[in-house]
Structure formats: C-alpha cells, structure tokens
C-alpha positions as CSV (number, residue, x, y, z in Angstrom):
1,G,0.0,-20.3,48.5
2,Q,-0.7,-19.4,52.1
3,E,-2.6,-21.8,54.3
4,P,-5.9,-20.1,55.4
5,P,-6.3,-19.6,59.3
6,G,-9.0,-20.7,61.4
7,M,-10.5,-18.8,64.2
8,G,-7.1,-18.1,65.8
9,P,-5.0,-15.5,64.1
10,E,-1.9,-16.3,62.3
11,I,1.1,-14.0,60.8
12,F,0.2,-13.3,57.1
13,A,2.7,-14.5,54.4
14,P,5.7,-14.7,57.0
15,G,8.9,-13.8,55.2
16,I,7.2,-12.5,52.0
17,V,4.9,-9.7,53.3
18,S,5.6,-9.8,57.2
19,D,9.5,-9.3,57.4
20,P,10.8,-9.6,60.7
21,D,13.4,-6.8,60.0
22,F,10.6,-4.3,59.3
23,S,7.3,-3.2,60.2
24,E,4.2,-3.8,58.0
25,Y,1.0,-2.0,58.3
26,S,-2.5,-1.7,56.1
27,G,-2.5,-3.9,53.4
28,S,-5.2,-4.1,50.6
29,F,-6.0,-6.7,47.8
30,S,-7.3,-6.2,44.4
31,P,-11.0,-7.7,44.2
32,D,-9.7,-10.8,42.1
33,G,-7.0,-11.3,44.7
34,S,-4.3,-11.2,42.3
35,E,-2.6,-8.1,43.8
36,Y,-1.5,-7.1,47.1
37,Y,-0.6,-3.5,48.4
38,F,0.9,-2.8,51.8
39,S,3.3,-0.4,53.5
40,R,6.6,-1.2,55.2
41,F,8.9,0.9,57.3
42,S,11.5,0.6,60.1
43,P,13.1,2.9,62.7
44,T,15.7,4.0,60.0
45,S,13.5,4.3,57.0
46,E,10.4,6.0,56.1
47,S,7.1,4.1,55.0
48,V,7.0,2.8,51.4
49,L,4.3,1.4,49.6
50,L,5.0,-2.1,48.1
51,F,3.0,-4.4,45.9
52,S,3.1,-8.1,44.9
53,K,1.0,-9.6,42.1
54,V,0.5,-13.2,40.9
55,V,2.9,-14.0,37.9
56,D,2.5,-17.6,36.3
57,G,0.8,-18.7,39.4
58,E,3.3,-17.3,41.8
59,W,3.5,-14.2,44.0
60,S,6.1,-11.8,42.8
61,V,8.9,-10.4,45.2
62,P,7.3,-7.3,46.8
63,E,8.6,-3.8,45.1
64,Q,7.8,-0.4,45.7
65,L,5.0,1.2,43.6
66,A,6.8,3.5,41.3
67,V,4.4,6.3,41.2
68,T,4.7,6.8,45.0
69,A,8.6,7.1,45.0
70,E,10.4,9.9,46.5
71,H,7.5,10.5,49.0
72,M,6.5,8.1,52.2
73,A,3.3,6.5,51.4
74,F,1.2,4.2,53.4
75,E,-2.5,3.0,54.1
76,P,-3.4,1.8,50.4
77,Y,-6.8,0.8,49.5
78,V,-7.8,-0.7,46.2
79,T,-11.5,-0.1,45.4
80,L,-13.9,-2.9,45.0
81,D,-14.2,-2.3,41.2
82,S,-10.4,-2.4,41.0
83,Q,-10.3,1.0,39.0
84,R,-8.7,3.0,41.7
85,L,-5.8,2.7,44.2
86,Y,-5.9,5.4,47.2
87,F,-2.9,5.8,49.4
88,A,-1.9,8.4,52.1
89,W,1.2,10.1,50.6
90,G,4.1,12.8,51.8
91,Y,3.8,14.5,48.7
92,P,3.9,18.6,49.6
93,V,0.5,20.2,49.1
94,S,-0.7,23.8,49.4
95,P,-0.8,25.5,52.7
96,G,-3.8,24.5,55.0
97,Q,-4.0,21.0,53.6
98,P,-3.3,17.9,55.7
99,Q,0.1,16.7,56.3
100,F,-0.4,13.3,54.7
101,P,-3.2,13.8,52.5
102,Y,-5.0,11.0,50.4
103,F,-4.1,10.5,46.7
104,F,-5.4,8.2,44.1
105,V,-4.4,6.6,40.8
106,E,-6.4,5.1,38.2
107,R,-6.0,2.1,36.4
108,T,-4.7,2.3,32.8
109,Q,-3.7,-0.2,30.1
110,D,0.0,0.3,31.2
111,G,-0.5,0.2,34.8
112,W,-1.5,3.1,37.1
113,S,-2.0,6.8,36.2
114,E,-0.2,9.7,37.8
115,P,-1.4,10.5,41.5
116,A,-4.2,13.0,42.0
117,F,-5.2,14.8,45.1
118,A,-8.3,13.1,46.8
119,G,-8.6,15.0,50.1
120,Q,-8.2,14.7,53.7
121,G,-8.7,11.4,55.7
122,M,-6.9,8.5,57.3
123,F,-7.3,4.9,56.4
124,L,-10.1,4.0,53.9
125,S,-12.6,1.0,53.4
126,S,-15.7,0.7,51.4
127,S,-18.9,-1.6,51.5
128,Q,-19.9,-3.8,48.4
129,D,-22.0,-0.5,47.0
130,G,-18.7,1.3,46.7
131,Q,-19.6,3.8,49.6
132,L,-16.3,4.8,51.2
133,Y,-15.6,5.4,54.9
134,T,-12.3,7.0,56.5
135,T,-11.2,8.8,59.5
136,D,-12.3,12.7,59.4
137,M,-9.1,14.3,60.5
138,S,-10.4,17.9,60.0
139,S,-10.8,18.8,63.8
140,R,-7.5,17.1,64.9
141,N,-5.3,20.1,65.0
142,A,-8.2,22.2,66.6
143,D,-9.4,19.8,69.4
144,G,-7.4,16.8,69.1
145,K,-10.3,14.6,68.0
146,T,-10.8,12.3,65.2
147,Y,-14.2,10.9,63.7
148,L,-15.4,7.9,61.7
149,A,-17.2,9.3,58.5
150,R,-18.8,8.1,55.5
151,I,-17.5,10.2,52.6
152,T,-18.6,11.3,48.9
153,A,-16.2,10.9,46.3
154,T,-16.9,12.4,42.8
155,D,-14.3,11.2,40.1
156,G,-12.2,10.2,43.0
157,V,-12.0,13.2,45.1
158,F,-13.5,13.5,48.5
159,S,-16.3,16.1,49.3
160,D,-18.9,15.6,52.0
161,Y,-17.7,14.1,55.3
162,E,-20.8,12.6,57.3
163,R,-19.4,11.8,60.8
164,L,-20.9,8.8,62.3
165,P,-22.3,9.1,66.0
166,I,-20.0,6.4,67.4
167,V,-18.2,7.1,70.5
168,T,-16.3,5.1,73.1
169,P,-15.7,5.6,76.8
170,W,-12.0,6.7,75.9
171,G,-9.9,7.4,72.7
172,N,-10.8,8.8,69.5
173,P,-12.4,6.4,66.9
174,A,-10.1,6.0,63.8
175,H,-9.2,3.5,60.9
176,P,-12.9,2.5,60.0
177,C,-13.3,-1.0,58.4
178,I,-16.8,-1.2,57.1
179,A,-18.3,-4.8,56.4
180,L,-18.8,-5.5,52.8
181,D,-22.7,-5.5,53.2
182,G,-22.5,-2.5,55.7
183,S,-23.8,-4.3,58.7
184,Y,-21.1,-3.6,61.2
185,I,-17.8,-1.4,61.3
186,L,-14.6,-2.3,62.8
187,F,-12.3,0.7,64.2
188,D,-9.5,1.3,66.7
189,V,-9.0,4.0,69.3
190,G,-5.5,4.0,70.6
191,S,-3.3,5.4,67.9
192,G,-3.6,2.4,65.6
193,N,-4.5,-0.3,68.4
194,H,-7.4,-1.6,70.5
195,L,-10.1,-2.8,68.2
196,F,-13.8,-2.2,68.3
197,V,-16.9,-3.3,66.7
198,S,-20.2,-1.6,66.2
199,F,-23.1,-3.4,64.5
200,R,-25.7,-1.5,62.6
201,E,-29.2,-1.8,64.1
202,E,-32.4,-2.4,61.8
203,D,-33.4,1.3,61.8
204,G,-30.0,2.2,60.7
205,T,-28.5,3.3,63.8
206,W,-25.2,2.2,65.0
207,G,-25.1,-0.2,68.2
208,E,-23.3,0.2,71.3
209,P,-19.3,-0.4,70.4
210,M,-18.2,-3.8,71.5
211,D,-14.6,-4.1,72.8
212,L,-12.7,-6.7,71.0
213,T,-10.1,-7.2,73.7
214,E,-12.9,-8.8,75.7
215,Q,-13.3,-11.3,72.9
216,G,-9.7,-12.1,72.9
217,F,-7.9,-9.7,70.6
218,D,-4.7,-8.4,71.5
219,P,-5.0,-4.9,72.9
220,M,-2.3,-3.7,70.4
221,A,-4.2,-5.0,67.2
222,G,-5.4,-2.3,65.0
223,G,-5.9,-1.2,61.5
224,A,-8.6,-3.8,60.4
225,Y,-9.2,-4.7,56.8
226,I,-11.7,-7.3,55.5
227,S,-10.6,-9.2,52.3
228,P,-12.6,-8.6,49.1
229,D,-14.2,-12.0,49.3
230,G,-15.6,-11.3,52.8
231,K,-13.8,-14.2,54.2
232,Y,-10.8,-13.1,56.4
233,L,-10.0,-10.0,58.6
234,F,-6.6,-8.6,58.6
235,F,-5.0,-6.7,61.2
236,S,-1.7,-5.2,62.4
237,L,0.0,-6.4,65.5
238,N,3.6,-6.4,66.8
239,R,5.0,-5.0,63.6
240,D,3.3,-7.8,61.4
241,I,0.2,-8.2,59.4
242,W,-2.0,-10.8,60.8
243,W,-5.2,-12.7,59.5
244,V,-8.1,-14.8,60.9
245,D,-11.4,-16.3,59.7
246,I,-14.2,-13.4,59.6
247,K,-16.2,-15.7,61.7
248,V,-14.5,-14.4,64.7
249,I,-16.6,-11.2,64.0
250,E,-19.6,-12.6,62.3
251,N,-20.3,-14.8,65.6
252,L,-20.5,-11.7,67.7
253,R,-23.6,-10.4,65.8
254,P,-26.5,-9.6,68.3
255,S,-29.2,-12.2,68.3
256,E,-32.3,-11.1,66.8
C-alpha cells in the first residue's frame, strides 16, 4: 500500500512503521513480503520487537512479537528461506556471553518456536545463497574494535567468524548488509551511522570502501538493509526508517 520511492530517500510507511512519537531501527521483511519485523523504542521505553503482516490485503497494526516479551529486543532478520527469525535479545545468558546476544526462532505450524541462543554478533544480513554476515563483537571489550564478518551457522547456531579485511580511515565497521548476489557490502562506522559500500573485485577481494556521504547520503544514515526482492535499500535516519531505490547503490559500481 506504500508508493515506492525513486532515487530520493523517503520515510517508510509514515504513521504505521515510522511513528513520530518513537524511534524505529532495523527492519526485515519475510521473503514473500507479507511480514515485516522492526524494533521501536523511546527515551522512556526499551526497544521492543514489533511485527505487522498482510491480512485480507491490508497490513495489520504492528504488535510485539510475543516470544520476545519481558526482555528488550532489536535488530531482527528473517532468513531468505523464511524459516528462521534472528534478533538481538536482552535475555540473561551465562557469564562471559555478550550482553545482547543473538537468538533465533524457527517457523512452526503455530507461528514461531521458543527462542534458542545463536551466538555473539550485531546486525545480520545474508546473500541469496544463505551466507550470513554480522558484526564480530568478540574484541570489543578488549580493544574497543568491531569487525565485519562472514559466519558459519549450523542448525541456526553461529560458529566460525571469518573477519573481512575491510577498514576505513576512521571508525569501526559495523552493521553489514551484503548484496543478494554478494557483489558488494554496505556498512556504517559511526555507532550506527555514516554509510560506506565496498564492491567485491573479480578476484574475490574487497575494494576500497566508498564513503556514501560523498554520494548524497546523510551522515547520520545507518543500519542498511536490502529488501528480499533486491529492489529497495532501507536505512535508519532521524529516528525513522527510510527507503530508496537500490539503483542509488547499483549506479556506483566501478566500470569494468
């Protein structure tokens, strides 16, 4: 029911998703576009994970995902096979585990399963082949650094973290958003803002990161996400979720 944006960013679903009385961050669609998950918070309320779905051709009023109740939740990601939903959750874990680890639920006939612990990370995305990417947070407490990483997930649980050799002149790369075909990766560096893109070279290496503020993006934009159909780029800015035609990134591809 939303008018698709062109080459200029627009607020996504104003009054439905982007509410002026709250802050919204990090949304994720189911592959068929019939479900949307996102996080919402305010200065006086912790982040909750909300979802809306198409019912009789109309989007339902967003409501809290029941399995995440009682603990703050954010940064949802629906896998491209639609069988798992990952989210960062404030559920207490054993000593030594990250403060807000990732959990996942699996789709069942009745909705979603009970949450299971996945591992450390921050912000998830995947290419069309199901390869997951996240922010490796394992060194943050020791040296304050974070890294973009390709991860292995076995039955939903994270294991190996392969850090990507992508660096910027300043800031720690975080919140990776991999292109569906794996040909580029978007990320931010300023605690959730200031977007960059790095294109994959023919030999598989990653090219020099391109500062998207030099391409017209607001310096405070961050948390990039590409819709499952590959048509739109979503990002967070000024407490709302925005969207724009993915051509704004595709047009930046280096000429061969």
